[in-house]
MIFI-232428 format. One record per residue (C-alpha): x negated, y, z negated; residue in one letter; chain; residue number from 1. Coordinates in Angstrom, 2 decimals. Last residue first. Layout:
# MIFI-232428
ATOM         u         v         w   type   mol   seq
ATOM         X         Y         Z      a     A   NUM
...
//
This chain:
# MIFI-232428
ATOM         u         v         w   type   mol   seq
ATOM     41.11     33.37     47.44      l     A   491
ATOM     41.83     30.26     45.45      a     A   490
ATOM     39.48     28.47     42.82      i     A   489
ATOM     38.85     25.21     40.84      r     A   488
ATOM     36.23     24.99     39.58      i     A   487
ATOM     34.43     22.39     36.75      g     A   486
ATOM     32.49     22.76     34.15      g     A   485
ATOM     29.00     24.55     34.08      l     A   484
ATOM     26.42     24.02     31.10      g     A   483
ATOM     24.37     21.48     32.55      p     A   482
ATOM     24.93     21.45     36.19      r     A   481
ATOM     27.21     18.27     37.53      r     A   480
ATOM     29.69     20.43     39.20      p     A   479
ATOM     33.07     19.00     39.20      h     A   478
ATOM     35.12     20.38     41.65      l     A   477
ATOM     39.09     21.36     42.32      l     A   476
ATOM     40.02     23.11     45.11      q     A   475
ATOM     41.62     25.72     45.62      a     A   474
ATOM     43.46     26.93     48.50      g     A   473
ATOM     40.20     28.61     50.30      r     A   472
ATOM     37.20     26.55     50.05      g     A   471
ATOM     34.90     26.25     47.35      l     A   470
ATOM     32.53     23.64     48.60      f     A   469
ATOM     30.46     21.37     46.42      h     A   468
ATOM     26.54     19.96     47.34      r     A   467
ATOM     25.48     23.42     45.36      g     A   466
ATOM     28.11     25.52     45.05      v     A   465
ATOM     29.49     26.94     47.97      g     A   464
ATOM     31.61     29.93     48.45      l     A   463
ATOM     35.00     30.09     51.06      g     A   462
ATOM     35.30     29.92     54.94      q     A   461
ATOM     33.33     33.18     56.17      q     A   460
ATOM     31.02     33.22     53.36      g     A   459
ATOM     30.15     29.42     54.16      n     A   458
ATOM     26.29     29.12     55.21      r     A   457
ATOM     25.66     32.75     52.50      l     A   456
ATOM     27.43     30.00     49.57      l     A   455
ATOM     25.51     27.02     51.07      q     A   454
ATOM     21.85     28.79     51.13      p     A   453
ATOM     22.99     31.04     47.68      l     A   452
ATOM     23.12     27.75     45.75      l     A   451
ATOM     19.44     26.36     45.03      h     A   450
ATOM     17.27     29.42     45.54      h     A   449
ATOM     19.77     31.79     44.24      p     A   448
ATOM     19.12     30.28     40.87      e     A   447
ATOM     20.16     32.45     37.85      l     A   446
ATOM     21.45     35.82     39.39      l     A   445
ATOM     23.74     35.23     42.37      l     A   444
ATOM     24.42     31.39     42.26      a     A   443
ATOM     24.41     30.87     38.57      r     A   442
ATOM     26.23     34.57     37.76      m     A   441
ATOM     28.90     33.34     40.16      l     A   440
ATOM     29.15     29.80     39.49      m     A   439
ATOM     30.13     30.75     35.51      a     A   438
ATOM     31.96     33.90     36.40      f     A   437
ATOM     34.06     31.13     38.49      v     A   436
ATOM     34.04     28.25     36.06      g     A   435
ATOM     36.75     26.47     34.52      a     A   434
ATOM     39.73     27.85     36.36      t     A   433
ATOM     40.34     30.86     39.50      c     A   432
ATOM     42.59     33.02     40.30      i     A   431
ATOM     41.48     36.26     42.78      v     A   430
ATOM     44.45     38.64     42.95      a     A   429
ATOM     43.90     41.04     46.12      p     A   428
ATOM     43.40     44.83     45.20      t     A   427
ATOM     45.33     47.26     43.39      k     A   426
ATOM     46.46     44.67     40.08      t     A   425
ATOM     42.78     45.62     38.91      d     A   424
ATOM     42.61     43.01     36.20      l     A   423
ATOM     40.94     40.31     38.73      t     A   422
ATOM     41.37     36.51     37.25      r     A   421
ATOM     39.11     34.10     35.04      c     A   420
ATOM     39.16     30.69     33.24      e     A   419
ATOM     35.65     30.14     32.51      t     A   418
ATOM     33.16     27.32     33.09      g     A   417
ATOM     29.85     26.93     30.44      p     A   416
ATOM     26.61     29.16     30.84      g     A   415
ATOM     23.62     29.03     33.57      g     A   414
ATOM     20.06     28.48     33.13      s     A   413
ATOM     17.03     30.24     34.43      q     A   412
ATOM     15.72     30.60     37.59      g     A   411
ATOM     15.27     33.95     39.15      l     A   410
ATOM     15.10     34.43     43.07      a     A   409
ATOM     14.30     37.86     44.00      v     A   408
ATOM     15.12     39.50     47.44      r     A   407
ATOM     18.80     41.12     47.23      g     A   406
ATOM     18.01     42.26     43.77      a     A   405
ATOM     19.45     40.70     41.22      q     A   404
ATOM     20.70     42.65     37.48      r     A   403
ATOM     21.49     41.96     34.63      i     A   402
ATOM     23.10     45.23     32.76      d     A   401
ATOM     22.68     44.44     28.97      e     A   400
ATOM     25.53     42.77     27.10      l     A   399
ATOM     27.75     43.68     24.28      r     A   398
ATOM     30.95     43.27     26.12      r     A   397
ATOM     30.38     42.04     29.98      r     A   396
ATOM     28.15     43.55     33.10      s     A   395
ATOM     26.82     41.88     36.06      v     A   394
ATOM     25.15     44.42     38.67      q     A   393
ATOM     24.79     43.32     42.01      l     A   392
ATOM     21.80     45.77     43.81      e     A   391
ATOM     21.39     47.15     46.78      g     A   390
ATOM     21.67     50.28     45.51      s     A   389
ATOM     24.68     49.82     43.08      a     A   388
ATOM     26.72     46.85     43.47      v     A   387
ATOM     29.51     45.68     40.84      t     A   386
ATOM     30.42     42.61     38.65      v     A   385
ATOM     32.50     43.42     35.46      t     A   384
ATOM     33.31     40.46     33.12      y     A   383
ATOM     36.06     40.52     30.97      t     A   382
ATOM     35.91     38.60     27.74      i     A   381
ATOM     38.28     36.02     25.66      d     A   380
ATOM     35.77     32.87     26.57      l     A   379
ATOM     39.20     30.37     27.52      e     A   378
ATOM     41.72     33.32     28.89      d     A   377
ATOM     38.72     34.47     30.91      s     A   376
ATOM     38.67     38.28     32.46      y     A   375
ATOM     37.02     38.45     35.86      y     A   374
ATOM     36.62     42.42     37.38      s     A   373
ATOM     35.38     42.92     40.92      g     A   372
ATOM     32.92     42.89     43.34      a     A   371
ATOM     31.66     39.62     44.64      f     A   370
ATOM     32.08     40.53     48.31      t     A   369
ATOM     30.14     43.31     47.70      h     A   368
ATOM     27.45     41.43     47.89      l     A   367
ATOM     27.79     40.22     52.09      e     A   366
ATOM     27.88     44.02     52.48      d     A   365
ATOM     24.76     44.56     50.84      s     A   364
ATOM     22.74     42.03     52.38      s     A   363
ATOM     21.69     38.91     50.84      i     A   362
ATOM     17.61     38.39     52.25      a     A   361
ATOM     16.35     35.13     50.45      i     A   360
ATOM     13.42     34.68     48.52      p     A   359
ATOM     12.10     31.26     48.76      e     A   358
ATOM     11.28     28.74     45.37      a     A   357
ATOM      8.39     28.11     44.11      p     A   356
ATOM      7.82     24.12     44.39      a     A   355
ATOM      8.48     22.51     41.15      p     A   354
ATOM      5.85     21.06     39.28      s     A   353
ATOM      4.54     17.69     39.13      a     A   352
ATOM      5.29     15.79     35.92      p     A   351
ATOM      2.24     16.14     33.39      p     A   350
ATOM     -0.24     12.56     33.20      p     A   349
ATOM      0.87      9.99     30.95      p     A   348
ATOM     -1.64      8.93     28.24      t     A   347
ATOM     -3.43      6.40     28.29      p     A   346
ATOM     -2.09      3.79     25.36      g     A   345
ATOM     -2.54      4.22     21.25      w     A   344
ATOM     -4.84      1.79     19.74      q     A   343
ATOM     -3.97      1.79     16.45      v     A   342
ATOM     -6.73      1.13     13.24      s     A   341
ATOM     -8.86      4.09     15.24      d     A   340
ATOM     -7.17      6.85     13.71      g     A   339
ATOM     -4.23      6.67     11.71      l     A   338
ATOM     -4.17      9.92     10.42      y     A   337
ATOM     -5.71     11.40     13.51      v     A   336
ATOM     -3.13     10.04     15.80      e     A   335
ATOM      0.05     10.30     13.58      a     A   334
ATOM     -0.66     14.03     13.51      v     A   333
ATOM     -1.33     14.51     17.43      k     A   332
ATOM      2.18     13.17     17.42      l     A   331
ATOM      3.56     15.54     14.86      a     A   330
ATOM      1.31     18.27     17.28      i     A   329
ATOM      2.94     17.28     19.86      s     A   328
ATOM      6.78     17.71     17.89      q     A   327
ATOM      6.59     20.38     16.68      p     A   326
ATOM      5.21     23.21     19.15      a     A   325
ATOM      5.22     26.58     17.06      f     A   324
ATOM      6.07     29.42     19.22      t     A   323
ATOM      8.95     30.55     17.46      s     A   322
ATOM      7.33     30.95     14.10      l     A   321
ATOM      9.17     29.23     10.63      n     A   320
ATOM      7.25     25.67     10.97      a     A   319
ATOM      9.13     21.92      9.63      l     A   318
ATOM      6.73     18.97     10.47      i     A   317
ATOM      7.90     15.80      9.49      v     A   316
ATOM      5.58     12.51     10.76      v     A   315
ATOM      6.27      8.85      9.85      g     A   314
ATOM      4.62      5.59      9.67      l     A   313
ATOM      5.88      2.42      9.76      r     A   312
ATOM      3.44      0.95     12.39      l     A   311
ATOM      6.45     -0.64     14.25      t     A   310
ATOM      8.48      1.73     13.74      p     A   309
ATOM      7.38      4.96     14.16      f     A   308
ATOM      8.93      7.83     13.11      r     A   307
ATOM      9.38     11.41     14.19      l     A   306
ATOM     11.06     14.48     12.21      v     A   305
ATOM     10.48     18.07     13.64      v     A   304
ATOM     11.24     21.38     13.12      t     A   303
ATOM     11.06     25.17     15.04      r     A   302
ATOM     12.56     28.32     13.50      f     A   301
ATOM     12.02     31.23     14.75      g     A   300
ATOM     15.81     31.92     15.85      a     A   299
ATOM     17.34     28.37     15.71      d     A   298
ATOM     15.07     25.24     17.31      a     A   297
ATOM     15.28     21.82     16.48      g     A   296
ATOM     13.44     18.31     16.63      g     A   295
ATOM     14.48     14.62     16.51      h     A   294
ATOM     12.98     11.00     15.83      g     A   293
ATOM     12.17      7.12     16.45      v     A   292
ATOM      9.24      6.14     18.15      y     A   291
ATOM      7.79      3.78     20.39      p     A   290
ATOM      4.31      2.87     21.03      i     A   289
ATOM      3.09      2.77     24.89      g     A   288
ATOM      1.28      6.01     24.77      n     A   287
ATOM      4.07      7.69     22.59      q     A   286
ATOM      7.55      5.91     23.39      s     A   285
ATOM     11.11      7.96     22.82      k     A   284
ATOM     14.50      6.73     20.47      h     A   283
ATOM     15.98      9.99     20.20      w     A   282
ATOM     17.80     10.81     17.40      m     A   281
ATOM     21.31     11.85     16.27      g     A   280
ATOM     23.31      8.83     15.66      f     A   279
ATOM     21.64      7.11     18.53      a     A   278
ATOM     19.97      8.12     22.21      y     A   277
ATOM     17.78      6.65     24.24      h     A   276
ATOM     21.13      7.36     26.83      s     A   275
ATOM     20.59      3.52     28.08      d     A   274
ATOM     22.42      3.28     31.72      e     A   273
ATOM     25.13      0.69     32.14      g     A   272
ATOM     27.04      3.15     33.91      s     A   271
ATOM     29.63      3.05     31.58      t     A   270
ATOM     26.94      4.86     29.39      l     A   269
ATOM     25.01      2.91     26.79      f     A   268
ATOM     24.27      4.58     23.11      y     A   267
ATOM     21.47      3.79     21.52      p     A   266
ATOM     21.81      1.59     18.42      e     A   265
ATOM     19.18      3.43     15.65      q     A   264
ATOM     22.07      4.25     13.39      l     A   263
ATOM     23.76      1.03     13.58      q     A   262
ATOM     20.55     -1.25     12.18      r     A   261
ATOM     20.64      1.23      9.21      i     A   260
ATOM     24.23      0.55      8.62      l     A   259
ATOM     23.65     -2.88      8.65      q     A   258
ATOM     20.63     -3.20      6.73      e     A   257
ATOM     22.76     -1.09      3.99      d     A   256
ATOM     24.16      2.59      3.04      g     A   255
ATOM     22.33      4.62      1.78      v     A   254
ATOM     19.72      2.98     -0.48      v     A   253
ATOM     17.75      1.58      1.74      p     A   252
ATOM     14.38      0.48      1.85      r     A   251
ATOM     12.52      0.83      5.39      e     A   250
ATOM     15.16      3.30      7.34      f     A   249
ATOM     15.96      5.06      3.69      n     A   248
ATOM     11.77      5.96      3.51      i     A   247
ATOM     12.89      8.31      6.45      l     A   246
ATOM     15.30     10.11      4.09      w     A   245
ATOM     12.53     10.26      1.27      k     A   244
ATOM     10.58     11.94      3.45      a     A   243
ATOM     12.97     14.93      4.83      l     A   242
ATOM     13.36     15.37      0.84      d     A   241
ATOM      9.55     16.07      0.71      g     A   240
ATOM      9.62     18.09      4.19      v     A   239
ATOM     12.17     19.99      2.76      t     A   238
ATOM     15.87     21.05      3.63      t     A   237
ATOM     18.42     23.45      4.57      f     A   236
ATOM     21.23     22.21      7.01      l     A   235
ATOM     22.07     24.24      9.50      s     A   234
ATOM     22.95     22.52     12.54      t     A   233
ATOM     25.28     20.73     14.59      a     A   232
ATOM     27.19     19.82     11.86      g     A   231
ATOM     27.96     23.13      9.68      v     A   230
ATOM     28.79     26.90     10.32      n     A   229
ATOM     27.58     30.02      9.11      a     A   228
ATOM     25.45     30.98     10.72      y     A   227
ATOM     23.17     34.25     10.03      s     A   226
ATOM     19.49     33.73     11.62      l     A   225
ATOM     17.34     36.79     12.37      v     A   224
ATOM     13.56     36.34     14.26      s     A   223
ATOM     11.46     38.55     11.99      k     A   222
ATOM      9.26     39.99     14.37      r     A   221
ATOM      5.11     39.38     14.22      f     A   220
ATOM      1.80     40.15     14.52      g     A   219
ATOM     -0.21     42.64     17.84      t     A   218
ATOM      1.66     44.54     19.17      t     A   217
ATOM      4.75     44.95     22.39      q     A   216
ATOM      5.14     41.76     22.30      q     A   215
ATOM      5.38     40.86     18.72      n     A   214
ATOM      5.49     36.92     17.92      p     A   213
ATOM      8.61     35.67     16.26      r     A   212
ATOM      9.65     34.74     12.98      y     A   211
ATOM     11.83     33.20     10.58      s     A   210
ATOM     12.32     33.36      6.90      y     A   209
ATOM     11.47     30.07      4.80      a     A   208
ATOM     13.59     29.51      1.25      r     A   207
ATOM     12.41     28.83     -2.55      n     A   206
ATOM     15.66     29.98     -3.76      p     A   205
ATOM     18.32     29.99     -2.04      v     A   204
ATOM     20.93     32.92     -1.75      i     A   203
ATOM     24.12     32.64     -0.18      e     A   202
ATOM     25.35     35.06      2.26      e     A   201
ATOM     25.51     32.77      5.19      h     A   200
ATOM     27.58     30.44      3.35      d     A   199
ATOM     27.35     27.15      4.69      d     A   198
ATOM     24.12     26.20      4.63      f     A   197
ATOM     24.12     21.91      4.49      f     A   196
ATOM     22.12     21.32      1.39      l     A   195
ATOM     18.90     19.37      0.63      t     A   194
ATOM     16.42     21.05     -2.42      s     A   193
ATOM     17.80     17.81     -4.86      t     A   192
ATOM     17.08     14.92     -1.96      m     A   191
ATOM     16.99     12.18     -4.78      g     A   190
ATOM     18.41      9.50     -2.06      l     A   189
ATOM     21.72      8.88     -4.00      p     A   188
ATOM     22.63     12.70     -4.03      q     A   187
ATOM     21.45     13.64     -0.92      f     A   186
ATOM     23.33     10.95      0.84      i     A   185
ATOM     27.32      9.82     -0.26      r     A   184
ATOM     27.67     13.68     -2.69      a     A   183
ATOM     25.62     16.06     -0.46      d     A   182
ATOM     27.19     14.48      2.11      a     A   181
ATOM     30.69     14.92      0.92      f     A   180
ATOM     30.00     18.06     -0.61      q     A   179
ATOM     28.65     20.19      2.56      r     A   178
ATOM     30.65     18.15      5.22      l     A   177
ATOM     33.28     20.09      3.38      s     A   176
ATOM     35.77     17.63      1.59      q     A   175
ATOM     39.57     16.75      2.00      g     A   174
ATOM     37.76     13.56      3.28      t     A   173
ATOM     39.49     12.71      6.06      v     A   172
ATOM     40.54     16.49      7.40      r     A   171
ATOM     36.72     17.71      5.87      r     A   170
ATOM     35.01     15.14      7.36      v     A   169
ATOM     36.81     15.79     11.01      i     A   168
ATOM     35.60     19.25     10.79      e     A   167
ATOM     32.19     18.62     10.07      a     A   166
ATOM     32.21     16.07     13.18      m     A   165
ATOM     33.67     18.63     15.61      l     A   164
ATOM     31.07     20.41     14.57      t     A   163
ATOM     28.65     17.63     16.17      y     A   162
ATOM     30.59     17.06     18.53      g     A   161
ATOM     30.37     20.85     19.69      t     A   160
ATOM     25.99     20.82     19.78      n     A   159
ATOM     26.01     18.97     23.29      c     A   158
ATOM     23.51     17.42     24.79      y     A   157
ATOM     24.91     16.44     28.05      l     A   156
ATOM     24.74     12.51     28.89      w     A   155
ATOM     27.21     11.61     31.79      e     A   154
ATOM     30.06      8.97     32.13      t     A   153
ATOM     31.19      8.48     28.51      g     A   152
ATOM     33.53     10.94     28.05      p     A   151
ATOM     34.47     12.37     32.34      p     A   150
ATOM     32.86     15.62     33.36      f     A   149
ATOM     31.93     18.85     32.49      n     A   148
ATOM     35.20     18.90     30.55      l     A   147
ATOM     38.44     21.19     31.31      e     A   146
ATOM     41.02     23.44     29.55      r     A   145
ATOM     39.01     25.07     26.37      q     A   144
ATOM     40.90     27.62     24.22      r     A   143
ATOM     40.26     24.95     21.37      k     A   142
ATOM     37.16     25.00     21.43      v     A   141
ATOM     36.93     28.74     21.16      i     A   140
ATOM     38.74     28.83     18.14      e     A   139
ATOM     36.66     26.13     16.31      m     A   138
ATOM     33.58     28.20     16.99      i     A   137
ATOM     34.71     31.11     14.97      q     A   136
ATOM     36.12     28.97     12.15      h     A   135
ATOM     32.80     27.76     11.71      h     A   134
ATOM     31.29     31.38     11.45      t     A   133
ATOM     28.62     32.48     13.48      i     A   132
ATOM     27.15     35.83     12.09      v     A   131
ATOM     25.45     37.41     15.06      d     A   130
ATOM     21.64     36.89     15.72      d     A   129
ATOM     22.84     34.21     18.28      m     A   128
ATOM     24.43     37.28     19.72      r     A   127
ATOM     27.47     36.51     21.12      w     A   126
ATOM     29.49     38.02     25.27      g     A   125
ATOM     31.72     35.09     25.61      a     A   124
ATOM     29.05     33.68     27.86      m     A   123
ATOM     26.84     33.77     25.15      t     A   122
ATOM     29.67     31.80     22.43      l     A   121
ATOM     30.57     29.54     25.34      l     A   120
ATOM     26.50     28.68     25.66      e     A   119
ATOM     26.50     28.18     22.07      w     A   118
ATOM     29.42     25.85     21.62      q     A   117
ATOM     28.48     23.46     24.57      d     A   116
ATOM     31.32     22.40     26.73      r     A   115
ATOM     32.74     18.71     26.18      l     A   114
ATOM     31.57     16.24     28.38      g     A   113
ATOM     31.67     13.67     25.27      s     A   112
ATOM     28.68     11.69     26.18      t     A   111
ATOM     26.52     13.64     23.10      h     A   110
ATOM     25.94     10.22     21.44      h     A   109
ATOM     27.58     11.52     17.98      i     A   108
ATOM     30.83     13.06     19.64      l     A   107
ATOM     31.23     10.12     22.44      h     A   106
ATOM     31.46      7.94     19.09      r     A   105
ATOM     34.10     10.46     17.71      i     A   104
ATOM     36.30      9.71     21.14      t     A   103
ATOM     37.30     11.36     24.06      i     A   102
ATOM     40.21     10.27     26.34      p     A   101
ATOM     40.49     12.33     29.36      h     A   100
ATOM     42.62     14.83     30.86      g     A    99
ATOM     41.49     17.91     28.94      l     A    98
ATOM     44.48     17.68     26.22      d     A    97
ATOM     44.26     21.00     24.19      a     A    96
ATOM     42.42     20.68     20.41      l     A    95
ATOM     45.17     21.37     17.84      e     A    94
ATOM     45.29     17.22     17.35      p     A    93
ATOM     41.81     17.52     15.27      l     A    92
ATOM     41.93     14.28     13.20      h     A    91
ATOM     44.00     11.49     15.88      t     A    90
ATOM     42.70     14.35     18.68      h     A    89
ATOM     39.87     13.08     18.27      i     A    88
ATOM     40.81      9.52     19.96      e     A    87
ATOM     39.07      6.76     17.04      d     A    86
ATOM     36.48      4.68     18.69      d     A    85
ATOM     34.39      5.76     15.07      l     A    84
ATOM     37.17      4.30     13.60      s     A    83
ATOM     37.83      6.14     10.45      l     A    82
ATOM     38.64      5.91      6.42      k     A    81
ATOM     38.08      2.14      6.77      g     A    80
ATOM     34.76      2.66      3.85      e     A    79
ATOM     32.29      1.80      7.29      r     A    78
ATOM     34.06      3.82      9.57      a     A    77
ATOM     32.91      7.17      6.85      l     A    76
ATOM     29.77      6.16      6.40      l     A    75
ATOM     29.14      5.72      9.89      a     A    74
ATOM     31.22      9.37     10.59      m     A    73
ATOM     28.43     10.85      7.28      t     A    72
ATOM     25.01      9.75      8.97      a     A    71
ATOM     26.16     11.07     12.65      a     A    70
ATOM     26.24     14.04     10.06      t     A    69
ATOM     22.73     13.53      8.60      f     A    68
ATOM     21.35     12.71     12.02      q     A    67
ATOM     22.66     16.39     13.64      k     A    66
ATOM     20.98     18.80     11.07      s     A    65
ATOM     17.34     17.58     12.54      l     A    64
ATOM     19.01     20.04     14.98      s     A    63
ATOM     18.25     23.11     13.14      a     A    62
ATOM     15.83     22.32     10.12      v     A    61
ATOM     16.64     25.90      8.24      h     A    60
ATOM     13.76     25.43      5.83      f     A    59
ATOM     13.07     24.74      2.07      i     A    58
ATOM      9.47     25.81      1.05      t     A    57
ATOM      8.30     22.54     -1.43      a     A    56
ATOM      6.05     21.63      0.64      p     A    55
ATOM      4.28     24.69      0.56      t     A    54
ATOM      4.59     28.01      2.30      i     A    53
ATOM      2.91     30.77      1.22      p     A    52
ATOM      4.98     34.01     -0.11      i     A    51
ATOM      3.29     37.47      1.15      g     A    50
ATOM      6.72     39.14      0.38      y     A    49
ATOM      7.12     40.70      3.55      e     A    48
ATOM      5.45     37.94      5.40      l     A    47
ATOM      7.89     34.99      3.97      n     A    46
ATOM      7.24     31.13      3.92      a     A    45
ATOM      3.66     32.10      5.21      s     A    44
ATOM      0.85     29.93      6.42      g     A    43
ATOM      0.18     26.42      5.95      y     A    42
ATOM      1.83     24.09      3.70      g     A    41
ATOM      0.74     20.41      2.94      q     A    40
ATOM      1.78     16.59      1.76      q     A    39
ATOM      0.46     13.73      2.24      y     A    38
ATOM      0.75     10.06      1.38      v     A    37
ATOM      4.44      9.78      0.97      i     A    36
ATOM      5.11      6.27      1.29      q     A    35
ATOM      7.60      3.69      2.89      g     A    34
ATOM      3.98      2.21      4.21      e     A    33
ATOM      3.31      5.27      5.90      h     A    32
ATOM      5.04      8.53      5.46      i     A    31
ATOM      3.48     12.13      6.44      i     A    30
ATOM      4.39     14.73      4.98      a     A    29
ATOM      3.65     19.00      6.58      l     A    28
ATOM      5.37     22.62      5.83      a     A    27
ATOM      4.78     24.86      8.91      a     A    26
ATOM      3.00     28.58      9.46      g     A    25
ATOM      3.82     32.10      9.68      p     A    24
ATOM      1.16     34.05     10.00      s     A    23
ATOM     -0.68     36.61      7.41      d     A    22
ATOM     -1.59     34.78      4.75      p     A    21
ATOM     -3.63     32.29      7.20      r     A    20
ATOM     -3.13     28.39      7.94      n     A    19
ATOM     -1.15     29.60     11.11      w     A    18
ATOM     -4.13     28.94     13.79      e     A    17
ATOM     -5.77     25.96     11.49      a     A    16
ATOM     -2.68     24.13     11.83      f     A    15
ATOM     -4.25     20.66     13.88      l     A    14
ATOM     -7.39     21.35     11.15      a     A    13
ATOM     -5.67     20.25      8.39      d     A    12
ATOM     -5.19     16.74     10.19      v     A    11
ATOM     -9.02     16.04     10.02      a     A    10
ATOM     -9.41     17.76      6.95      p     A     9
ATOM     -7.51     15.67      5.03      l     A     8
ATOM     -7.00     16.62      1.83      t     A     7
ATOM     -5.61     15.41     -1.47      a     A     6
ATOM     -4.38     11.81     -0.62      v     A     5
ATOM     -1.28     10.01     -1.87      a     A     4
ATOM     -2.20      5.42     -1.69      e     A     3
ATOM     -1.44      3.22      0.72      p     A     2
ATOM     -0.38     -0.16     -0.16      m     A     1
//
């Protein structure tokens, strides 16, 4: 049985860049053969007061929260309080009928086809440093009318499902997710510094705050986070407490061997394809050695938990700097700690970079085709598209103007579908369900090198999006693009 050590210089060297009082940093825990063998802190938890990070520092761990939310579903299913194959309207009847049965199992494994809550809120004009409550997320989810794909047929990361599971816990048990997880997971494991943070005004002693680099000068700026929602995120914990959770997979205290096996069973799509995802945890490999884990990123927090079952090794890293890359460092920690005792396979080559997009010329007349105001019932927001100086300008509430010059190609991700109509009664109505503005944003502003050739080629007949065509007379489309729902348009 390995024993805890006071220092590991080779491991500490991996964190040297951040290990100073004037920098955010990270906390680390290494677990080997069921024991915590090393814990250390690097850098500062609070730059304004010069408070150092220690293994006892409490971090917001973002999406590491999901494995605990998923575990509550498994626990409730074992007790017969629900079934993982329950259709979600059994517990959440207020949600719209989206045309296909969606089960709790779909929510757990990101195969529901639901639109992601953060994409929806961003499209609706929210900032991610706003106070965002559970109720506000539920309200926008209730307004959705279409899916990205039929449940079970595809895998697409979706925070929405985990917020819905938090609500299901409350409906089934009469307790909040915070209360239920504390009683059934955290207290039994002795995770005394862990909680689901569901009140953005609550004071939590010994917590870290998050930062990002200052782009104008040297140093750092605060990266504000004011979430008041749980399930997909908002677990507060320490590296030591998360180590206890990893040890539970070897020596179960919460659940039994059958439950532990269930939490590690990946989901298979209806096509038979392995999703490589199980109950809030990825299944991957590093140089031929399998591992299970998950990362998290909110504001400036960057977190990861990795567990190598065949090596009986676990690594936990919680950081409070937006540019920190916890997973790559955690993999290096594993290699350094194990040294020559493990034969790591060759590192696979990085994927090839895509060819640069060719710029496309767009005339002012063509841009004017898209001018107008678009209102979304699903998002409760109006977008205005105008043309000025040969550029399209898109504006919305609380959004700085986004400009796309006729010959500039951008390549950012888009957002979810919307339901839209023009507000100006003097112009012909443009009525679109589930996606027209998301389509316009992606086609004209965000990925013109992918979409504009089709759009311009079909411009006299309708609008083209990717491999789909939006013809006159309303056609229902389901683009397979992350965050973009099906589109129906009448011109």
